[in-house]
C-alpha positions as CSV (number, residue, x, y, z in Angstrom):
1,X,-95.1,-43.5,-45.3
2,X,-94.5,-39.8,-44.9
3,X,-95.3,-40.1,-41.3
4,X,-92.6,-42.7,-40.9
5,X,-90.0,-40.6,-42.7
6,X,-90.8,-37.5,-40.7
7,X,-90.7,-39.6,-37.6
8,X,-87.3,-40.8,-38.5
9,X,-85.9,-37.3,-38.9
10,X,-87.5,-36.2,-35.7
11,X,-85.9,-39.1,-33.9
12,X,-82.5,-38.4,-35.5
13,X,-82.7,-34.7,-34.5
14,X,-83.7,-35.7,-31.0
15,X,-80.7,-38.1,-30.7
16,X,-78.3,-35.4,-32.0
17,X,-79.7,-32.9,-29.5
18,X,-79.4,-35.4,-26.7
19,X,-75.8,-36.1,-27.7
20,X,-74.9,-32.4,-27.8
21,X,-76.6,-31.9,-24.4
22,X,-74.6,-34.7,-22.9
23,X,-71.4,-33.4,-24.5
24,X,-72.1,-29.9,-23.1
25,X,-72.6,-31.4,-19.6
26,X,-69.3,-33.3,-19.9
27,X,-67.2,-30.4,-21.1
28,X,-67.2,-28.4,-17.8
29,X,-65.6,-31.3,-16.0
30,X,-63.0,-31.8,-18.7
31,X,-62.3,-28.1,-18.8
32,X,-61.9,-28.0,-15.0
33,X,-59.6,-31.1,-15.2
34,X,-57.5,-29.5,-17.9
35,X,-57.2,-26.3,-15.9
36,X,-55.9,-28.1,-12.9
37,X,-53.4,-30.0,-15.0
38,X,-52.1,-26.9,-16.6
39,X,-51.9,-25.2,-13.2
40,X,-50.0,-28.1,-11.8
41,X,-47.6,-28.1,-14.8
42,X,-46.9,-24.4,-14.3
43,X,-46.3,-24.9,-10.6
44,X,-43.8,-27.7,-11.3
45,X,-42.0,-25.5,-13.8
46,X,-41.9,-22.6,-11.3
47,X,-40.6,-24.9,-8.6
48,X,-37.9,-26.3,-10.9
49,X,-36.8,-22.7,-11.9
50,X,-36.7,-21.7,-8.2
51,X,-34.5,-24.7,-7.4
52,X,-32.1,-23.9,-10.2
53,X,-32.0,-20.3,-9.0
54,X,-31.2,-21.3,-5.5
55,X,-28.5,-23.7,-6.7
56,X,-26.9,-20.8,-8.7
57,X,-27.1,-18.5,-5.7
58,X,-25.6,-21.1,-3.4
59,X,-22.7,-21.7,-5.8
60,X,-22.2,-17.9,-6.1
61,X,-22.1,-17.6,-2.3
62,X,-19.6,-20.4,-1.9
63,X,-17.3,-18.8,-4.6
64,X,-17.6,-15.4,-2.9
65,X,-16.7,-16.9,0.5
66,X,-13.7,-18.6,-0.9
67,X,-12.5,-15.4,-2.6
68,X,-12.9,-13.4,0.6
69,X,-11.1,-16.0,2.6
70,X,-8.2,-16.0,0.1
71,X,-8.0,-12.2,0.1
72,X,-8.0,-12.0,3.9
73,X,-5.3,-14.7,4.2
74,X,-3.1,-13.0,1.6
75,X,-3.5,-9.5,3.0
76,X,-0.9,-8.4,5.5
77,X,-2.1,-6.1,8.3
78,X,0.7,-4.1,9.9
79,X,0.2,-2.2,13.1
80,X,0.5,1.6,12.9
81,X,1.2,4.4,15.4
82,X,-0.5,7.8,15.4
83,X,1.6,10.6,16.9
84,X,0.0,13.8,18.3
85,X,2.1,16.9,18.1
86,X,2.4,18.5,21.6
87,X,2.1,22.1,20.4
88,X,-0.3,21.9,17.4
89,X,-2.3,18.8,18.2
90,X,-1.8,17.6,14.7
91,X,-2.0,13.8,14.2
92,X,0.4,11.9,11.9
93,X,1.0,8.3,11.2
94,X,4.4,7.1,12.2
95,X,6.1,4.9,9.6
96,X,8.1,2.1,11.1
97,X,11.6,1.4,9.9
98,X,11.1,-1.2,7.2
99,X,14.8,-1.9,6.3
100,X,16.3,-4.8,8.2
101,X,19.7,-3.3,7.9
102,X,20.5,-1.1,10.9
103,X,23.5,1.2,11.4
104,X,25.8,0.6,14.3
105,X,24.3,3.5,16.2
106,X,20.8,2.3,15.7
107,X,21.7,-1.2,16.8
108,X,23.4,0.1,19.9
109,X,20.5,2.4,20.8
110,X,18.0,-0.4,20.4
111,X,20.1,-2.6,22.6
112,X,20.2,-0.1,25.5
113,X,16.5,0.8,25.1
114,X,15.6,-2.9,25.3
115,X,17.9,-3.3,28.3
116,X,16.2,-0.3,30.0
117,X,12.7,-1.5,29.3
118,X,13.6,-5.0,30.4
119,X,15.0,-3.8,33.7
120,X,12.0,-1.5,34.3
121,X,9.1,-3.6,33.2
122,X,10.0,-7.2,34.0
123,X,10.5,-9.0,37.4
124,X,12.9,-11.5,38.7
125,X,13.1,-11.8,42.5
126,X,16.8,-12.7,42.2
127,X,18.0,-9.3,41.0
128,X,14.9,-7.0,41.2
129,X,16.3,-4.8,43.9
130,X,19.9,-5.0,42.9
131,X,21.0,-5.3,39.2
132,X,17.6,-4.3,37.7
133,X,17.4,-1.2,39.9
134,X,21.0,-0.3,39.3
135,X,20.5,-0.7,35.5
136,X,17.5,1.7,35.6
137,X,19.6,4.2,37.6
138,X,22.5,4.1,35.2
139,X,20.4,4.2,32.0
140,X,18.1,7.1,32.9
141,X,18.1,10.6,34.2
142,X,17.8,11.3,37.9
143,X,14.2,12.6,37.5
144,X,13.2,9.4,35.7
145,X,14.9,7.1,38.2
146,X,13.2,8.8,41.2
147,X,9.9,8.8,39.4
148,X,10.3,5.1,39.0
149,X,11.1,4.6,42.7
150,X,8.0,6.6,43.6
151,X,5.9,4.5,41.1
152,X,6.8,1.1,42.6
153,X,6.3,2.3,46.1
154,X,2.6,2.0,45.4
155,X,1.7,-1.5,46.5
156,X,-0.5,-1.9,43.3
157,X,2.6,-1.3,41.1
158,X,5.2,-3.3,43.1
159,X,5.8,-6.7,41.3
160,X,7.7,-8.1,44.3
161,X,4.5,-7.9,46.3
162,X,2.5,-9.5,43.5
163,X,4.8,-12.3,42.5
164,X,7.3,-12.6,45.5
165,X,9.3,-15.7,44.7
166,X,6.5,-17.6,43.0
167,X,6.8,-16.2,39.5
168,X,8.9,-14.1,37.1
169,X,8.2,-12.2,33.9
170,X,10.1,-11.7,30.7
171,X,10.1,-9.2,27.8
172,X,9.2,-9.8,24.1
173,X,9.7,-6.8,21.8
174,X,7.2,-6.8,18.9
175,X,8.1,-3.7,16.9
176,X,10.2,-0.6,16.7
177,X,9.2,2.8,15.2
178,X,11.7,5.6,15.1
179,X,9.7,8.8,15.2
180,X,12.6,11.3,15.7
181,X,16.4,11.2,15.7
182,X,16.3,10.7,19.5
183,X,13.0,8.9,20.1
184,X,11.5,5.5,19.5
185,X,8.1,3.9,19.9
186,X,8.4,0.3,21.1
187,X,5.6,-2.2,21.2
188,X,6.3,-5.1,23.6
189,X,4.7,-7.6,25.9
190,X,5.5,-8.6,29.5
191,X,4.9,-12.3,29.8
192,X,4.4,-14.3,33.0
193,X,6.7,-17.4,33.0
194,X,4.5,-19.7,35.1
195,X,1.1,-19.7,36.7
196,X,-1.6,-18.2,34.5
197,X,1.1,-17.1,32.0
198,X,-0.7,-13.8,31.5
199,X,0.5,-11.6,28.7
200,X,0.5,-7.8,29.2
201,X,0.8,-5.9,25.9
202,X,2.5,-2.5,26.3
203,X,3.6,0.4,24.1
204,X,6.4,2.8,25.2
205,X,7.7,6.1,24.0
206,X,11.4,6.4,24.8
207,X,13.6,9.4,24.2
208,X,17.3,9.2,24.8
209,X,20.7,10.9,24.5
210,X,24.4,10.0,24.8
211,X,26.0,12.1,27.5
212,X,29.3,12.2,29.3
213,X,29.1,10.3,32.6
214,X,31.5,9.6,35.4
215,X,31.0,6.0,36.2
216,X,33.0,3.3,38.1
217,X,34.4,0.2,36.4
218,X,31.4,-1.9,37.5
219,X,29.0,0.7,36.4
220,X,30.7,0.9,33.0
221,X,30.0,-2.8,32.5
222,X,26.3,-1.8,32.5
223,X,26.6,1.5,30.6
224,X,29.9,1.9,28.8
225,X,28.8,4.5,26.3
226,X,26.9,7.1,28.3
227,X,23.5,6.1,27.1
228,X,20.7,7.9,29.0
229,X,16.9,7.7,28.8
230,X,15.5,11.2,29.3
231,X,11.9,10.5,28.5
232,X,9.8,7.4,29.1
233,X,6.1,6.8,28.9
234,X,4.4,3.4,28.8
235,X,0.7,2.6,28.3
236,X,-1.4,-0.5,27.7
237,X,-1.4,-1.5,24.1
238,X,-5.0,-2.3,23.1
239,X,-4.5,-2.4,19.4
């Protein structure tokens, strides 16, 4: 009887030990499986956070681009001219005349300056050697006029050799800047009328004076007020 009872407890202990052994063997697999599941969950969370962050950055970039585009379009960029003093070498920014209201003297001066530049810088085979040349002579000093004649004697500078009767050019004034009581800076372009229709951007510094002149009636039709250009310099405008 006792042997049977002890045998029963022994068999029960053995069964419990076997069950614990099986559970211990199964736990590593379950632990490993749980670890992978937790790891996968963390990766999914990190991925979702990264996607949200990228979306926020993309929205921020779009907003920044729109703001910059708006600012650039609303901003007005005005050309400016830097003047170097001949004696001191000091540089200063020339402020253009902003007021649209001009005095009679200023309007007259601009008219004759434009007339002079047009005669000197543009080309029309109809009057290049006649009216245009006469206009330059009557609106400038002798030194400037003869300097112009010497300039166009160079084959590279003579528009009649370049265009002949195949093309003409015309003047477009872009801006005026009065830098002294008798001096203007003029930005303009010389435009080909046909062909490639090339545009040559120029900038000229023009000084002038009103002087007494003995002119014929036909010459007075061109220069009735004694306007005279006494300084002229033109360069390519790369601004």
